[in-house]
N, C-alpha and C positions, 0 to 999 in steps of 0.2 A: 928371205924367202927361198925355199929350195927351188932348183931349176924346173922340176916338173910342175910344182905348184905355180911358179911364175908363168910358165907356158900356158897352163890351163886358165889362169887368171886373164892373160892377154887374149886368148881365144874367146873366152866367155864374154869379156868386155866388148870385143868387136861384134859378137853375135847379138849382144843386148842392144847395141846402137842400132842394129838393123831392125829390131822388133819394137822400138818405141812407138812407131806409128800405128801399131796394131792394138786391138782391144785386149786388155788383160784384166782378169778377175783375180783378186788376191784373197783377202780375208772374208769378204762378204760372199758367202757361198750361195749360189743360185739354188732354186728349189730342185729337189730330187724327183726322179720319176716315181709317181705314186703307183704302188703295187706292181713293181717290175716283174715281168714274166720270164724273159729270156736271160741267159747268162750274161749276154752282152749288155743288157740294160742294167743288170746288177753290178757289173764291172764299172760301167759309167758312173753309177751312183757312188760306188766305193771310191773311185778316183776323185770325184767332186767333194766327197766328204773329208778328204785329207788336204784340201787346199789350205795353205798356210805360208804366207810370204815371209814369215820370220825364220823359216828353215835356212840354216847357213849351208851354202854349197861347200862341201868338204870331201875331197877325193882321197883322204887319208886312209891307209890300210888299218883296219881295226881287227883285233882278235875278238870274235863273238861266239856265243854258244851255238850249239847245233843239236837238234834242229830248232826252227823258229827263233833264230838269232837276229838281232838288229843292232845297228850302230847306235851311238848315243842319241837320245831324243833331242830334236832341235837341229840335227845335222842330216846331210844326205846329198845325193847326186841324182841324176835322172833315173838310174836303175832302181834306186830306193823307192821312187814314186810307184813304179810298177810292182815291186816286191810288196810294198805296204798295202797297195790296193788289192792285190790278189790274196794277201793274208786275211783281209776282211771277209773274203769269201771262203775261207778255210783251205786255201791252197798255199803251201809253203814252197816258193820257188827255190829257196836255199836247198831244201831237201830234194826236190824234183830235179833240179839242174845237177846237183852233186851226184845223185845216183846214176843219171844217164851219162854224165861226163866221165865218171869213174869207170863205167862199163864200156865206154866208147871213146876213150881218151884221144885217139888219133883223129877222130872226126871233128874235134874242137881245135881252135887256134892256139891253145895254151902253149904248146911246145914251140911252134914256129914264131908266134907273136911275142911271147913273154919269156921263153926259154924255160918254162916249167916242165918238170918231169913227172909230176904227180898232181892229183886234184887238191884243192884247198877250199874247205868249207867256209872260210872267212871271206873269200873274195870272188870265187868263180861266178857266182850268180849276180855279182855287182858289176860285171863287165858286159857292155853292150854286144860285142862280137860273140860272146858265149850265149847270150840270150837269143841272138839271131839264129844260131845253129840249133839251139834247143827248140825254139818255136817252129823252125822248119821241120825238125824231126818229129816233134810230138804234137804240133798243132797243124795249122793250115797256112801255107805260104800263098799270099794273094798277089794279084797283078799290081805292078807299079805304073800309075798313069798320072797325067796332069789334069784329070777330070775330078773335081771335088766330089761329085756324086758317087764315085767309086770307093770312097772312104766312109765307112759306116760306124755307127755307135758300137763301142766295145771292142774295136779292133786296135791293133798296135802299129805304130809307124816308127821306123828308125831313119835317121838322117846322118849325113856326114857334113859337119859344119866347117866351112872354109877348107874343105878337103883334108881336115886334120883331126877333128874331134867327133867320135861316134856319139850319137844322141838317140834317145828313145822317149816316146810319150804314148799316152792312152787317148784315143779318140772318144769324145763324149757325145751325148745327144744334143748338147747346146750348140746353137748356131751363132755365127758371127753376126754383127749388127746388120750387115747388108743381106743376111740370109743365104749367102753363097757357099759357106764352108762350115764344116763341123769344127768346133773348138777342141783344143787338146789340153789335158793336164800333164804338166811336165816340170822339170827343174833345170834351167840352163844358167842359173846364177842369181835369180831373183826370187828364190823360194819355190815351193810347190804351188804353182798357179795354173789357172785356166786361161788359155790364151788362143787367140786367132793367129796361129803360126804354122798351119799345115804346110804351106808352100814357102815358108821362110828360107828353107835350106834344101839341099838336094836330098830327095827321098831315096834311100837305098834298100829299104825293107818294108814290107807290108804283111801283117800276120793276123791270124785269129787263133786264140788258144783258150781252151777250157778243159777241165778234167772231169 
């Protein structure tokens, strides 16, 4: 196993141990919002519709088509959940992120964080730090709090797991069993699942984005 893959495996394994006590919905998809009106309700439905715990967590770099490219079916990471949900609403984050990043390269962390000197349509949109910059620039950056009521249906949250691994998920309309928190669709190593994990890790970003 390559060093980076081993590192990600260990980080994900540790994070999964922390979430076992929380409610997780895998293949049995809950009912969608009937006749969704707002974009946020539609995004929640889109996220729930792609729940699939058979998705293999795979951070491998893939060469994909542009626009509307996707990595192999059955594979993905947390960003692919967001990308696939938005695509169901006709929004191609691969294209949107690429166009903004190419025109505003210095505002993104590519050069400093990964040493890149140009944009890359294969991977730019699949990196959490890039999505955080994009959602801040093109969407709405929301307050980070410890109050569950501040996190609404159709919003996005980013975390830093164990101070090492950036992570992202979509907040849905579904409530945890105790009714205190919105559940999130994400992929942290056990597939694209709906989980009560809002406060599992340190929240570092809170956004709303629609086009």
